[in-house]
SEMARNU-118884 format. One record per residue: residue number from 1; x, y, z of N, C-alpha, C in turn. Coordinates in pm, whole numbers. Layout:
N
NUM X Y Z X Y Z X Y Z
...
***
This chain:
428
1 1154 -348 1839 1008 -327 1792 969 -265 1922
2 895 -140 1883 813 -95 2055 704 -151 2072
3 663 -155 2200 573 -190 2206 462 -99 2304
4 335 -104 2320 283 -24 2406 157 -96 2492
5 193 -202 2515 73 -272 2624 66 -177 2755
6 -41 -267 2822 -44 -184 2937 12 -273 3025
7 17 -225 3186 45 -323 3270 -42 -418 3273
8 -220 -346 3245 -354 -488 3286 -289 -614 3171
9 -266 -572 3051 -271 -658 2935 -105 -736 3019
10 -23 -688 3042 67 -789 3065 66 -861 3206
11 -53 -846 3236 -58 -958 3384 -109 -1066 3292
12 -130 -1093 3166 -140 -1231 3105 -57 -1253 3075
13 -45 -1428 3145 122 -1459 3087 117 -1454 2944
14 54 -1484 2831 68 -1533 2684 66 -1407 2638
15 19 -1268 2682 43 -1115 2656 190 -1049 2678
16 245 -1162 2772 318 -1126 2858 463 -1151 2695
17 447 -1275 2719 569 -1364 2618 543 -1324 2498
18 404 -1257 2446 408 -1209 2312 499 -1078 2340
19 475 -994 2407 553 -869 2440 705 -901 2403
20 758 -958 2449 865 -1003 2487 910 -1022 2340
21 824 -1127 2262 917 -1146 2110 860 -1043 2037
22 820 -993 2055 761 -879 1942 871 -767 1983
23 893 -734 2109 1036 -658 2132 1161 -714 2074
24 1150 -814 2041 1280 -885 2008 1296 -851 1847
25 1197 -868 1769 1189 -802 1628 1234 -654 1610
26 1391 -641 1490 1405 -529 1414 1371 -496 1322
27 1276 -552 1255 1208 -515 1143 1327 -576 1024
28 1432 -656 1033 1533 -663 902 1479 -690 808
29 1368 -791 809 1270 -848 702 1406 -1013 652
30 1454 -1034 708 1555 -1175 659 1447 -1274 652
31 1332 -1222 764 1236 -1360 724 1196 -1376 587
32 1172 -1284 516 1066 -1300 398 1164 -1379 354
33 1296 -1355 331 1384 -1446 210 1340 -1622 206
34 1292 -1653 339 1260 -1792 302 1138 -1833 373
35 1045 -1710 349 897 -1789 374 840 -1819 259
36 768 -1946 267 687 -2009 176 584 -1928 130
37 548 -1879 213 416 -1822 156 466 -1676 74
38 511 -1586 141 593 -1487 51 592 -1493 -78
39 724 -1630 -76 760 -1638 -256 634 -1670 -311
40 540 -1757 -259 416 -1768 -341 354 -1658 -381
41 339 -1622 -273 199 -1523 -322 247 -1369 -282
42 384 -1299 -249 470 -1187 -307 402 -1088 -221
43 279 -1125 -100 261 -991 -40 304 -1002 113
44 323 -865 107 420 -836 254 365 -897 344
45 206 -909 377 121 -938 478 112 -1095 504
46 181 -1178 385 244 -1287 376 325 -1370 360
47 423 -1228 495 544 -1276 562 553 -1278 659
48 646 -1315 737 663 -1337 865 652 -1148 947
49 730 -1072 877 725 -972 929 591 -910 928
50 541 -928 792 388 -861 806 276 -922 901
51 319 -1026 916 223 -1096 1018 212 -1045 1160
52 393 -1016 1184 375 -983 1325 320 -803 1357
53 342 -744 1237 243 -618 1221 140 -642 1273
54 48 -760 1179 -93 -753 1234 -95 -821 1366
55 -32 -940 1406 -75 -956 1557 2 -861 1661
56 89 -768 1633 107 -668 1761 -2 -549 1704
57 -80 -522 1641 -191 -406 1613 -308 -451 1679
58 -334 -636 1658 -453 -700 1702 -406 -713 1848
59 -302 -740 1937 -305 -785 2046 -320 -629 2135
60 -231 -518 2062 -210 -431 2137 -349 -347 2163
61 -400 -343 2056 -580 -250 2056 -646 -367 2187
62 -596 -491 2200 -695 -554 2266 -818 -596 2176
63 -851 -576 2040 -969 -608 1973 -980 -731 1959
64 -1107 -787 1859 -1147 -879 1821 -1079 -883 1670
65 -993 -1035 1664 -962 -974 1524 -1071 -977 1371
66 -1002 -894 1285 -1066 -899 1190 -1070 -968 1060
67 -1104 -1001 971 -1128 -1053 846 -1024 -1066 798
68 -912 -946 801 -795 -941 698 -682 -978 751
69 -656 -997 935 -588 -1038 1012 -579 -1183 1030
70 -725 -1269 989 -742 -1381 1000 -685 -1415 901
71 -716 -1376 768 -702 -1441 641 -535 -1486 625
72 -445 -1388 671 -306 -1397 664 -228 -1458 768
73 -289 -1455 898 -251 -1591 1010 -285 -1724 969
74 -394 -1766 896 -440 -1900 857 -372 -1912 759
75 -308 -1802 642 -237 -1897 538 -92 -1924 593
76 -24 -1872 717 60 -1911 771 73 -2032 808
77 203 -2092 757 189 -2244 769 283 -2336 873
78 342 -2195 965 428 -2250 1073 511 -2349 1039
79 573 -2325 945 684 -2389 893 791 -2363 1041
80 799 -2236 1027 941 -2202 1103 1024 -2184 1079
81 1082 -2187 926 1208 -2129 843 1250 -1999 889
82 1159 -1921 949 1217 -1744 994 1275 -1785 1126
83 1239 -1869 1179 1311 -1869 1343 1449 -1929 1263
84 1481 -2014 1161 1586 -2050 1210 1693 -1917 1076
85 1633 -1849 1066 1657 -1745 974 1716 -1650 1032
86 1620 -1556 1129 1619 -1452 1213 1714 -1448 1289
87 1801 -1325 1268 1941 -1315 1312 1921 -1247 1497
88 1819 -1199 1519 1735 -1174 1643 1696 -1252 1772
89 1669 -1377 1711 1616 -1466 1779 1462 -1486 1818
90 1392 -1405 1710 1253 -1361 1725 1156 -1551 1781
91 1101 -1569 1848 1026 -1689 1877 925 -1664 1829
92 881 -1681 1670 791 -1663 1603 693 -1730 1646
93 722 -1883 1656 600 -2010 1702 516 -1978 1770
94 565 -1925 1922 493 -1810 2006 415 -1768 2035
95 442 -1674 1913 395 -1575 1881 233 -1592 1802
96 264 -1689 1703 185 -1703 1635 92 -1807 1656
97 111 -1853 1797 36 -1973 1860 -96 -1897 1952
98 -11 -1768 2021 -102 -1677 2075 -196 -1604 1982
99 -175 -1557 1854 -245 -1507 1782 -334 -1590 1709
100 -332 -1695 1705 -427 -1797 1683 -525 -1851 1801
101 -473 -1857 1907 -588 -1888 2016 -658 -1769 2025
102 -616 -1658 2005 -694 -1516 1992 -829 -1484 1929
103 -768 -1545 1764 -868 -1558 1669 -967 -1630 1706
104 -979 -1771 1743 -1027 -1865 1766 -1105 -1786 1899
105 -1086 -1679 1979 -1179 -1648 2115 -1264 -1534 2035
106 -1175 -1499 1974 -1242 -1341 1915 -1340 -1333 1792
107 -1313 -1435 1720 -1325 -1438 1584 -1449 -1545 1527
108 -1566 -1489 1440 -1652 -1569 1402 -1632 -1607 1275
109 -1577 -1697 1198 -1559 -1748 1082 -1668 -1768 1052
110 -1691 -1768 872 -1834 -1835 826 -1847 -1950 835
111 -1976 -1997 821 -2010 -2152 863 -1968 -2243 819
112 -1918 -2247 714 -1860 -2355 615 -1743 -2401 698
113 -1648 -2263 731 -1518 -2274 736 -1501 -2331 945
114 -1652 -2316 998 -1631 -2351 1144 -1655 -2505 1148
115 -1759 -2542 1048 -1821 -2688 1028 -1654 -2752 1000
116 -1589 -2719 882 -1457 -2800 854 -1323 -2828 972
117 -1331 -2696 1027 -1241 -2700 1133 -1311 -2797 1260
118 -1422 -2755 1288 -1497 -2899 1388 -1503 -2994 1347
119 -1469 -3084 1215 -1486 -3187 1182 -1320 -3280 1171
120 -1276 -3176 1174 -1102 -3195 1150 -1070 -3208 1313
121 -1143 -3109 1373 -1033 -3123 1556 -1135 -3273 1573
122 -1207 -3294 1559 -1302 -3409 1567 -1283 -3562 1513
123 -1213 -3557 1419 -1170 -3684 1340 -1025 -3676 1347
124 -914 -3593 1321 -820 -3624 1297 -732 -3658 1439
125 -741 -3605 1545 -656 -3720 1645 -696 -3815 1725
126 -799 -3902 1632 -870 -3995 1696 -867 -4114 1585
127 -770 -4197 1574 -780 -4318 1482 -889 -4367 1445
128 -922 -4438 1507 -1082 -4496 1529 -1164 -4442 1432
129 -1156 -4286 1458 -1270 -4209 1385 -1187 -4201 1240
130 -1051 -4164 1252 -987 -4129 1115 -1052 -4213 997
131 -965 -4373 1069 -991 -4487 955 -1153 -4462 932
132 -1257 -4446 960 -1367 -4427 912 -1394 -4324 819
133 -1343 -4230 866 -1351 -4126 768 -1265 -4119 610
134 -1172 -4212 602 -1039 -4230 520 -1145 -4357 420
135 -1221 -4426 493 -1322 -4532 429 -1428 -4479 375
136 -1485 -4417 445 -1560 -4309 325 -1537 -4190 218
137 -1392 -4144 260 -1329 -4044 185 -1286 -4147 52
138 -1229 -4252 59 -1166 -4355 -53 -1321 -4384 -159
139 -1446 -4397 -67 -1562 -4439 -134 -1588 -4318 -230
140 -1576 -4195 -164 -1639 -4075 -210 -1508 -4020 -323
141 -1421 -4014 -304 -1319 -3957 -405 -1382 -3959 -538
142 -1403 -4083 -624 -1450 -4048 -758 -1533 -3919 -785
143 -1633 -3911 -697 -1671 -3766 -694 -1641 -3671 -643
144 -1538 -3620 -611 -1461 -3512 -546 -1474 -3385 -647
145 -1429 -3431 -813 -1446 -3314 -885 -1587 -3249 -885
146 -1664 -3321 -827 -1808 -3219 -839 -1839 -3138 -695
147 -1764 -3175 -622 -1769 -3068 -500 -1748 -2911 -549
148 -1823 -2828 -502 -1781 -2675 -520 -1626 -2664 -449
149 -1648 -2660 -288 -1538 -2617 -242 -1393 -2735 -223
150 -1272 -2621 -275 -1190 -2730 -286 -1132 -2774 -177
151 -1145 -2742 -56 -1103 -2797 83 -1150 -2928 68
152 -1312 -2932 61 -1382 -3077 44 -1296 -3190 -49
153 -1275 -3082 -164 -1195 -3170 -287 -1072 -3268 -194
154 -995 -3158 -143 -889 -3194 -66 -888 -3284 9
155 -1017 -3297 118 -1000 -3412 219 -1067 -3536 140
156 -1137 -3551 70 -1169 -3673 -19 -1012 -3758 -109
157 -909 -3668 -162 -830 -3692 -209 -753 -3695 -132
158 -687 -3685 0 -587 -3763 85 -616 -3838 131
159 -714 -3944 101 -757 -4060 110 -645 -4171 32
160 -575 -4198 127 -457 -4321 61 -547 -4445 -34
161 -494 -4504 -94 -515 -4610 -206 -535 -4733 -115
162 -479 -4732 -49 -428 -4867 86 -451 -4781 209
163 -538 -4845 307 -559 -4820 439 -519 -4947 488
164 -416 -4964 570 -366 -5036 653 -401 -5109 760
165 -432 -5240 786 -532 -5291 924 -438 -5244 1040
166 -500 -5273 1146 -423 -5206 1276 -345 -5294 1294
167 -220 -5187 1352 -101 -5292 1393 -138 -5322 1568
168 -109 -5431 1642 -127 -5438 1728 5 -5397 1793
169 94 -5370 1763 217 -5339 1816 192 -5160 1868
170 93 -5116 1805 29 -4999 1886 -43 -5021 2008
171 -65 -5094 2029 -112 -5171 2195 -49 -5154 2293
172 -84 -5066 2417 -12 -5040 2539 20 -5176 2570
173 195 -5181 2589 251 -5295 2601 439 -5270 2581
174 534 -5358 2661 667 -5347 2679 678 -5431 2586
175 812 -5363 2491 881 -5470 2387 1026 -5489 2456
176 1058 -5571 2527 1193 -5619 2576 1352 -5632 2460
177 1441 -5520 2537 1559 -5519 2428 1570 -5656 2366
178 1639 -5649 2268 1699 -5760 2188 1883 -5745 2262
179 1916 -5834 2324 2035 -5821 2366 2067 -5751 2524
180 2139 -5699 2514 2208 -5612 2631 2122 -5502 2678
181 2049 -5455 2700 1963 -5315 2716 2020 -5213 2749
182 2032 -5117 2681 2122 -4973 2656 2026 -4865 2707
183 1885 -4884 2673 1811 -4759 2678 1676 -4847 2744
184 1591 -4763 2762 1450 -4769 2818 1375 -4671 2765
185 1251 -4647 2669 1218 -4593 2596 1082 -4557 2561
186 999 -4468 2605 831 -4481 2578 833 -4439 2399
187 762 -4517 2356 761 -4461 2203 621 -4422 2180
188 589 -4297 2162 466 -4227 2110 423 -4281 1975
189 298 -4344 1989 265 -4395 1845 181 -4324 1805
190 132 -4184 1839 47 -4098 1712 -79 -4100 1731
191 -88 -4037 1642 -265 -4053 1587 -325 -4060 1438
192 -249 -3958 1353 -304 -4020 1219 -202 -4084 1165
193 -107 -4116 1232 20 -4213 1150 -22 -4361 1191
194 -143 -4383 1278 -155 -4487 1317 -275 -4547 1218
195 -313 -4496 1143 -435 -4467 1004 -381 -4512 919
196 -282 -4436 903 -230 -4424 768 -117 -4497 753
197 -58 -4512 808 90 -4573 798 141 -4685 905
198 93 -4786 936 163 -4867 1075 288 -4940 1082
199 347 -4922 918 444 -4972 877 584 -4878 970
200 585 -4766 1001 662 -4635 1082 696 -4679 1221
201 545 -4689 1263 597 -4751 1429 628 -4919 1443
202 604 -5018 1360 626 -5154 1333 827 -5116 1358
203 852 -5046 1181 1012 -5040 1173 1040 -5002 1317
204 1025 -4856 1385 1048 -4798 1466 1100 -4905 1568
205 1000 -4960 1630 1023 -5063 1764 1098 -5189 1691
206 1136 -5198 1575 1220 -5353 1530 1361 -5304 1594
207 1401 -5157 1503 1533 -5047 1479 1552 -5081 1631
208 1481 -5015 1717 1505 -4951 1857 1561 -5067 1941
209 1468 -5188 1939 1495 -5300 1997 1621 -5350 1934
210 1668 -5378 1819 1760 -5434 1800 1896 -5349 1819
211 1874 -5203 1859 1996 -5199 1933 1988 -5132 2074
212 1897 -5231 2149 1949 -5255 2322 1795 -5145 2327
213 1695 -5122 2323 1639 -5036 2357 1521 -5130 2414
214 1461 -5094 2522 1345 -5152 2596 1247 -5079 2527
215 1111 -5090 2462 1035 -4998 2418 898 -5028 2480
216 837 -4913 2538 722 -4898 2608 669 -4823 2546
217 532 -4889 2510 384 -4814 2416 346 -4807 2603
218 305 -4660 2603 228 -4642 2749 69 -4658 2708
219 5 -4656 2815 -122 -4680 2807 -194 -4563 2846
220 -284 -4515 2766 -326 -4373 2758 -279 -4251 2693
221 -215 -4304 2650 -149 -4181 2573 -177 -4159 2409
222 -198 -4079 2377 -304 -4003 2260 -222 -3911 2130
223 -284 -3817 2128 -256 -3726 2005 -203 -3625 2139
224 -109 -3560 2036 19 -3444 2099 -82 -3353 2151
225 -209 -3296 2048 -205 -3176 2060 -188 -3087 1969
226 -123 -3123 1867 -105 -3056 1799 -187 -2993 1622
227 -278 -3084 1608 -346 -3062 1503 -456 -2933 1565
228 -504 -2979 1633 -588 -2860 1736 -497 -2718 1807
229 -412 -2773 1849 -292 -2629 1900 -326 -2548 1779
230 -270 -2586 1683 -274 -2493 1589 -372 -2413 1476
231 -473 -2502 1535 -613 -2394 1509 -638 -2300 1634
232 -581 -2319 1709 -579 -2183 1830 -692 -2285 1928
233 -773 -2415 1918 -796 -2461 2049 -774 -2499 2156
234 -714 -2367 2214 -644 -2401 2317 -648 -2528 2407
235 -784 -2518 2478 -850 -2608 2547 -820 -2744 2539
236 -870 -2779 2413 -860 -2881 2367 -713 -2983 2329
237 -610 -2870 2284 -470 -2902 2316 -427 -2951 2388
238 -458 -2861 2522 -358 -2861 2623 -465 -3029 2732
239 -540 -3037 2687 -633 -3152 2741 -551 -3289 2656
240 -553 -3311 2529 -468 -3399 2475 -324 -3415 2534
241 -217 -3308 2593 -131 -3268 2597 -101 -3343 2737
242 -183 -3285 2836 -233 -3319 2994 -203 -3475 2976
243 -298 -3537 2900 -300 -3674 2922 -189 -3720 2871
244 -83 -3708 2781 41 -3765 2725 106 -3747 2868
245 142 -3594 2941 190 -3527 3032 190 -3670 3153
246 103 -3668 3189 58 -3771 3324 110 -3905 3268
247 55 -3983 3181 92 -4126 3141 211 -4102 3116
248 306 -4063 3067 465 -4029 3052 544 -4032 3207
249 477 -3933 3284 518 -3894 3430 543 -4000 3512
250 381 -4080 3501 396 -4196 3562 515 -4269 3520
251 493 -4336 3434 612 -4414 3347 758 -4356 3401
252 767 -4238 3470 889 -4215 3481 933 -4253 3583
253 855 -4237 3698 842 -4251 3816 812 -4404 3846
254 751 -4498 3761 751 -4645 3789 866 -4693 3802
255 911 -4710 3640 1038 -4813 3606 1134 -4719 3545
256 1122 -4581 3514 1203 -4502 3450 1228 -4502 3340
257 1242 -4376 3266 1288 -4364 3123 1410 -4320 3066
258 1449 -4324 2968 1549 -4201 2917 1541 -4158 2836
259 1434 -4183 2769 1393 -4096 2626 1214 -4121 2620
260 1144 -4000 2557 1016 -4022 2515 1045 -4005 2358
261 1040 -4131 2271 1040 -4115 2153 965 -4083 2092
262 994 -3996 1924 903 -3961 1876 905 -3941 1724
263 850 -4062 1626 919 -4046 1493 813 -3961 1401
264 730 -3861 1465 667 -3795 1403 722 -3686 1433
265 773 -3583 1345 847 -3418 1372 741 -3348 1409
266 658 -3321 1349 548 -3245 1409 494 -3232 1521
267 463 -3409 1574 437 -3420 1696 589 -3373 1794
268 676 -3398 1758 818 -3414 1832 841 -3265 1850
269 772 -3151 1804 831 -2986 1835 714 -2931 1920
270 617 -2987 1917 498 -2975 2002 538 -3025 2175
271 542 -3182 2124 612 -3223 2298 715 -3176 2363
272 809 -3141 2290 902 -3047 2338 891 -2870 2390
273 767 -2873 2361 709 -2745 2367 633 -2804 2521
274 599 -2864 2521 504 -2870 2646 563 -2797 2782
275 654 -2796 2828 727 -2733 2915 636 -2600 2905
276 700 -2515 2777 630 -2381 2779 453 -2329 2774
277 381 -2442 2715 228 -2471 2710 213 -2474 2880
278 292 -2531 2934 239 -2581 3072 297 -2487 3179
279 377 -2393 3150 493 -2324 3217 405 -2238 3376
280 259 -2241 3319 160 -2151 3439 46 -2234 3465
281 112 -2415 3474 17 -2508 3497 9 -2594 3651
282 -40 -2618 3737 -27 -2735 3806 90 -2840 3756
283 73 -2892 3634 128 -3004 3543 292 -2937 3514
284 297 -2811 3564 406 -2749 3485 551 -2843 3550
285 557 -2890 3634 698 -2939 3715 726 -3080 3570
286 617 -3171 3611 597 -3272 3495 590 -3254 3351
287 531 -3098 3295 554 -3095 3162 678 -3072 3148
288 770 -3010 3232 908 -3003 3199 990 -3111 3175
289 948 -3226 3259 1044 -3312 3256 995 -3408 3127
290 867 -3403 3076 846 -3469 2946 894 -3395 2836
291 917 -3281 2825 998 -3184 2722 1158 -3226 2702
292 1208 -3248 2865 1344 -3306 2862 1350 -3407 2828
293 1261 -3484 2789 1295 -3652 2753 1267 -3676 2665
294 1156 -3544 2589 1158 -3633 2445 1238 -3588 2342
295 1249 -3705 2234 1358 -3727 2153 1317 -3749 2014
296 1349 -3685 1906 1350 -3751 1790 1414 -3859 1732
297 1346 -3962 1701 1382 -4132 1668 1561 -4093 1609
298 1534 -4017 1546 1688 -3971 1485 1780 -3930 1618
299 1728 -3854 1671 1847 -3806 1805 1888 -3944 1884
300 1784 -4035 1903 1778 -4144 2000 1909 -4189 1939
301 1898 -4273 1782 1972 -4343 1708 2134 -4295 1694
302 2133 -4182 1670 2263 -4113 1721 2353 -4177 1810
303 2244 -4175 1927 2341 -4199 2100 2333 -4358 2046
304 2274 -4440 1955 2255 -4551 1981 2384 -4632 1894
305 2513 -4588 1822 2595 -4638 1772 2533 -4731 1602
306 2437 -4665 1532 2379 -4752 1468 2534 -4836 1365
307 2513 -4969 1329 2631 -5027 1306 2646 -4965 1108
308 2762 -4990 1127 2834 -4938 961 2736 -5014 864
309 2686 -4956 728 2646 -5072 629 2726 -5046 522
310 2743 -5167 470 2795 -5175 318 2684 -5120 212
311 2746 -5054 105 2660 -4986 -33 2535 -5064 -43
312 2384 -4988 -39 2268 -5054 -83 2274 -5036 -202
313 2372 -4936 -270 2335 -4920 -450 2186 -4830 -454
314 2159 -4740 -339 2016 -4712 -357 2044 -4553 -319
315 2002 -4507 -441 2004 -4338 -425 1896 -4289 -358
316 1869 -4209 -198 1787 -4158 -112 1793 -4010 -181
317 1640 -3978 -191 1644 -3803 -157 1582 -3762 -17
318 1651 -3682 44 1621 -3724 197 1584 -3542 166
319 1396 -3550 209 1344 -3425 235 1323 -3400 399
320 1392 -3276 439 1405 -3245 563 1239 -3148 598
321 1216 -3213 687 1030 -3184 713 1104 -3036 806
322 990 -2971 784 981 -2811 830 953 -2838 1023
323 917 -2924 1087 891 -2936 1224 1054 -2988 1298
324 1107 -3054 1184 1238 -3145 1222 1345 -3039 1208
325 1363 -2970 1095 1511 -2847 1067 1435 -2717 1150
326 1383 -2668 1135 1314 -2563 1144 1275 -2543 1319
327 1220 -2622 1310 1107 -2636 1489 1192 -2711 1577
328 1272 -2859 1545 1330 -2863 1661 1484 -2806 1584
329 1551 -2785 1509 1683 -2749 1469 1786 -2879 1446
330 1746 -2968 1398 1788 -3107 1338 1749 -3117 1196
331 1878 -3132 1192 1938 -3071 1043 1999 -3208 977
332 2120 -3238 1044 2211 -3373 1032 2178 -3481 1026
333 2124 -3491 1133 2106 -3681 1240 2057 -3770 1097
334 1939 -3714 1086 1893 -3836 965 1985 -3873 842
335 2037 -3769 746 2155 -3757 650 2237 -3892 719
336 2304 -3805 866 2427 -3887 870 2424 -4056 923
337 2269 -4090 928 2257 -4204 961 2202 -4297 862
338 2149 -4220 789 2104 -4287 623 2274 -4289 551
339 2325 -4220 524 2461 -4248 528 2571 -4376 557
340 2570 -4357 694 2628 -4489 774 2576 -4579 737
341 2444 -4622 719 2376 -4728 668 2364 -4791 491
342 2457 -4681 480 2473 -4758 344 2416 -4687 206
343 2368 -4595 230 2275 -4537 89 2341 -4396 80
344 2296 -4375 -68 2326 -4285 -142 2238 -4157 -119
345 2282 -4063 -8 2171 -3934 31 2165 -3794 -45
346 2110 -3778 -138 2102 -3619 -195 1975 -3540 -114
347 2056 -3446 -140 1944 -3347 -108 1876 -3256 -215
348 1753 -3222 -210 1690 -3125 -333 1767 -2969 -314
349 1742 -2923 -417 1773 -2738 -397 1636 -2712 -327
350 1686 -2619 -256 1563 -2494 -170 1521 -2595 -53
351 1614 -2695 4 1573 -2804 138 1468 -2733 217
352 1533 -2595 220 1465 -2499 385 1292 -2471 398
353 1292 -2496 209 1105 -2459 231 1045 -2557 236
354 928 -2518 259 775 -2640 296 763 -2711 159
355 698 -2853 188 608 -2904 105 481 -2859 60
356 410 -2784 214 304 -2730 218 196 -2845 259
357 227 -2935 377 131 -3044 438 80 -2970 552
358 199 -2939 644 155 -2849 781 28 -2908 822
359 60 -3007 909 -70 -3041 956 -193 -3023 888
360 -247 -2957 915 -411 -2914 827 -397 -2831 704
361 -274 -2750 686 -313 -2642 587 -328 -2719 511
362 -269 -2863 402 -321 -2897 269 -485 -2894 251
363 -547 -2922 374 -673 -2959 356 -760 -2803 397
364 -704 -2726 418 -769 -2570 476 -724 -2456 392
365 -624 -2506 325 -597 -2407 215 -471 -2480 114
366 -601 -2550 50 -557 -2634 -82 -482 -2583 -171
367 -504 -2481 -243 -456 -2411 -337 -263 -2349 -297
368 -243 -2283 -225 -128 -2250 -168 -25 -2334 -165
369 -128 -2497 -68 -34 -2622 -44 21 -2697 -186
370 -78 -2687 -284 -51 -2715 -407 70 -2637 -477
371 59 -2539 -494 209 -2481 -510 284 -2524 -471
372 320 -2535 -322 447 -2616 -270 463 -2747 -302
373 352 -2815 -335 408 -2940 -310 490 -2957 -449
374 420 -2885 -565 450 -2904 -695 606 -2861 -671
375 636 -2729 -631 765 -2712 -627 864 -2806 -550
376 835 -2881 -443 867 -2952 -368 929 -3099 -445
377 821 -3156 -471 860 -3276 -573 894 -3244 -716
378 917 -3137 -773 1002 -3107 -887 1140 -3131 -838
379 1157 -3018 -710 1331 -3022 -635 1371 -3201 -610
380 1284 -3259 -571 1311 -3419 -524 1318 -3460 -653
381 1243 -3451 -749 1250 -3550 -862 1355 -3519 -954
382 1461 -3398 -928 1550 -3336 -999 1657 -3391 -986
383 1661 -3478 -853 1766 -3544 -789 1757 -3716 -852
384 1692 -3766 -929 1613 -3874 -961 1688 -3960 -907
385 1585 -3985 -766 1621 -4083 -648 1535 -4232 -683
386 1632 -4299 -615 1497 -4427 -649 1385 -4457 -540
387 1405 -4347 -422 1325 -4345 -318 1354 -4244 -275
388 1277 -4164 -178 1228 -4048 -102 1227 -4044 48
389 1313 -4015 159 1320 -4034 253 1288 -3911 322
390 1172 -3938 459 1149 -3830 538 1093 -3850 665
391 1085 -3743 763 1055 -3792 882 926 -3772 961
392 841 -3734 869 719 -3666 895 610 -3779 819
393 510 -3788 875 397 -3872 775 341 -3778 755
394 297 -3639 753 224 -3552 675 298 -3478 554
395 426 -3513 550 520 -3478 454 501 -3622 322
396 527 -3704 396 547 -3821 306 356 -3880 249
397 276 -3826 290 160 -3822 225 121 -3682 109
398 189 -3587 148 195 -3458 87 271 -3494 -59
399 371 -3556 -14 471 -3534 -129 457 -3649 -194
400 399 -3757 -177 386 -3909 -221 273 -3888 -284
401 185 -3789 -264 42 -3779 -362 87 -3688 -475
402 207 -3668 -511 270 -3573 -614 377 -3641 -689
403 416 -3768 -659 553 -3804 -759 504 -3992 -763
404 546 -4009 -851 583 -4175 -874 658 -4221 -774
405 770 -4199 -710 903 -4204 -627 870 -4293 -531
406 869 -4391 -464 833 -4401 -299 877 -4394 -229
407 817 -4311 -113 833 -4229 -26 811 -4322 95
408 903 -4303 202 945 -4406 322 1001 -4336 430
409 928 -4387 572 1004 -4289 643 1159 -4311 673
410 1222 -4219 710 1372 -4312 722 1402 -4435 817
411 1325 -4428 933 1344 -4528 993 1328 -4671 953
412 1207 -4674 835 1188 -4791 771 1324 -4817 700
413 1410 -4715 632 1488 -4782 549 1616 -4824 664
414 1624 -4762 748 1727 -4794 887 1708 -4940 914
415 1577 -4949 943 1509 -5071 995 1548 -5198 917
416 1521 -5162 756 1611 -5260 664 1750 -5308 644
417 1813 -5186 647 1946 -5206 654 2004 -5253 770
418 1961 -5255 880 2005 -5296 990 1943 -5469 998
419 1879 -5553 907 1822 -5647 940 1689 -5705 956
420 1598 -5594 904 1454 -5567 892 1391 -5622 758
421 1297 -5613 759 1201 -5645 602 1211 -5510 530
422 1218 -5564 397 1190 -5470 289 1070 -5336 306
423 1145 -5233 298 970 -5119 313 892 -5164 212
424 773 -5170 287 632 -5251 176 638 -5137 78
425 638 -4982 69 675 -4903 -29 779 -4931 -143
426 844 -4989 -130 992 -5026 -203 964 -5211 -241
427 920 -5279 -197 886 -5391 -207 777 -5426 -336
428 697 -5323 -321 564 -5304 -414 590 -5243 -506
***
């Protein structure tokens, strides 16, 4: 694709990066075949190729974002299926991130949009605040049908029936390895996950320790920054990321780390991109070190030789989170581990398509998200599973709200198979 950015525009690192990405695009349209929103809406402007044209026009002209461009960029899930499909290697993620930052800087949204986004940015990344909000939503859920805005209804309906108590395993501390220490790892405990489902981190710690890991819960770590990053709120996302970079770098320098383990794949995609996010920042070197050590929990487990298990007689439908299969290009590890542990693993049709969760997407675009959820649940239930497994809390909440089949994190099943307790979702 030809571009006409001026030398002055290209002096901006973000614009220079977007120019590289735009020039890689050859208009082939392969991306339209795997784009969930294009499949649902059938509008070229709701495909990656259409959005690329809109972004190019907006950035080249150096103009403020307009309502049309904002509508179609907002409808993008950032599922990154287009990046898996693209034969030209177009790095759509960095391009749409730049577009969202430009929109946030130049476009004044309607009042209700601004209020909703401000509220989400001030609540979701903070587990304490999020817990209070979930309690309020739980109380208000019976009245959801009276709310005129579907986004407000989605926020109330998101609250789980049971809000777990705080897990003290998420406090800053060091868990020694059981037996011979093979690795020393830092576990990212996350933000929303700590309020929605404490079983995931608990199971991860037990499993890693059992396989010979010393597990560090570093003091001062917090949200990875992804939630606000995808809203275009650059300063807030970089502030959150910088805190993690400093904390984990200090841990590397003090006692060393073999990995930064992440069990929420949406966070993992962002942490692995810290090196790019901070490439022109004084923290560039430390950010690159953190990105290089960041690993999904399934990557670490593949290095630790999970023991072979006997057949569990349990049919597991594996849901591949977009941030894992497309964002991190991890496709086989979770299925390999589950099979090794003794589970019968099946995969739904169209496993490359998003479930519609996508961070805050299910709250800000509930209608499209609902259609994608219905499709995903149908394909999963068609496999007649005993349990659904996923590696991302957002996907688990999204799918769990549409099916009666238990939904658990992959590490919960692996922990159970190697001596841990039965996942509460199955025990119930």
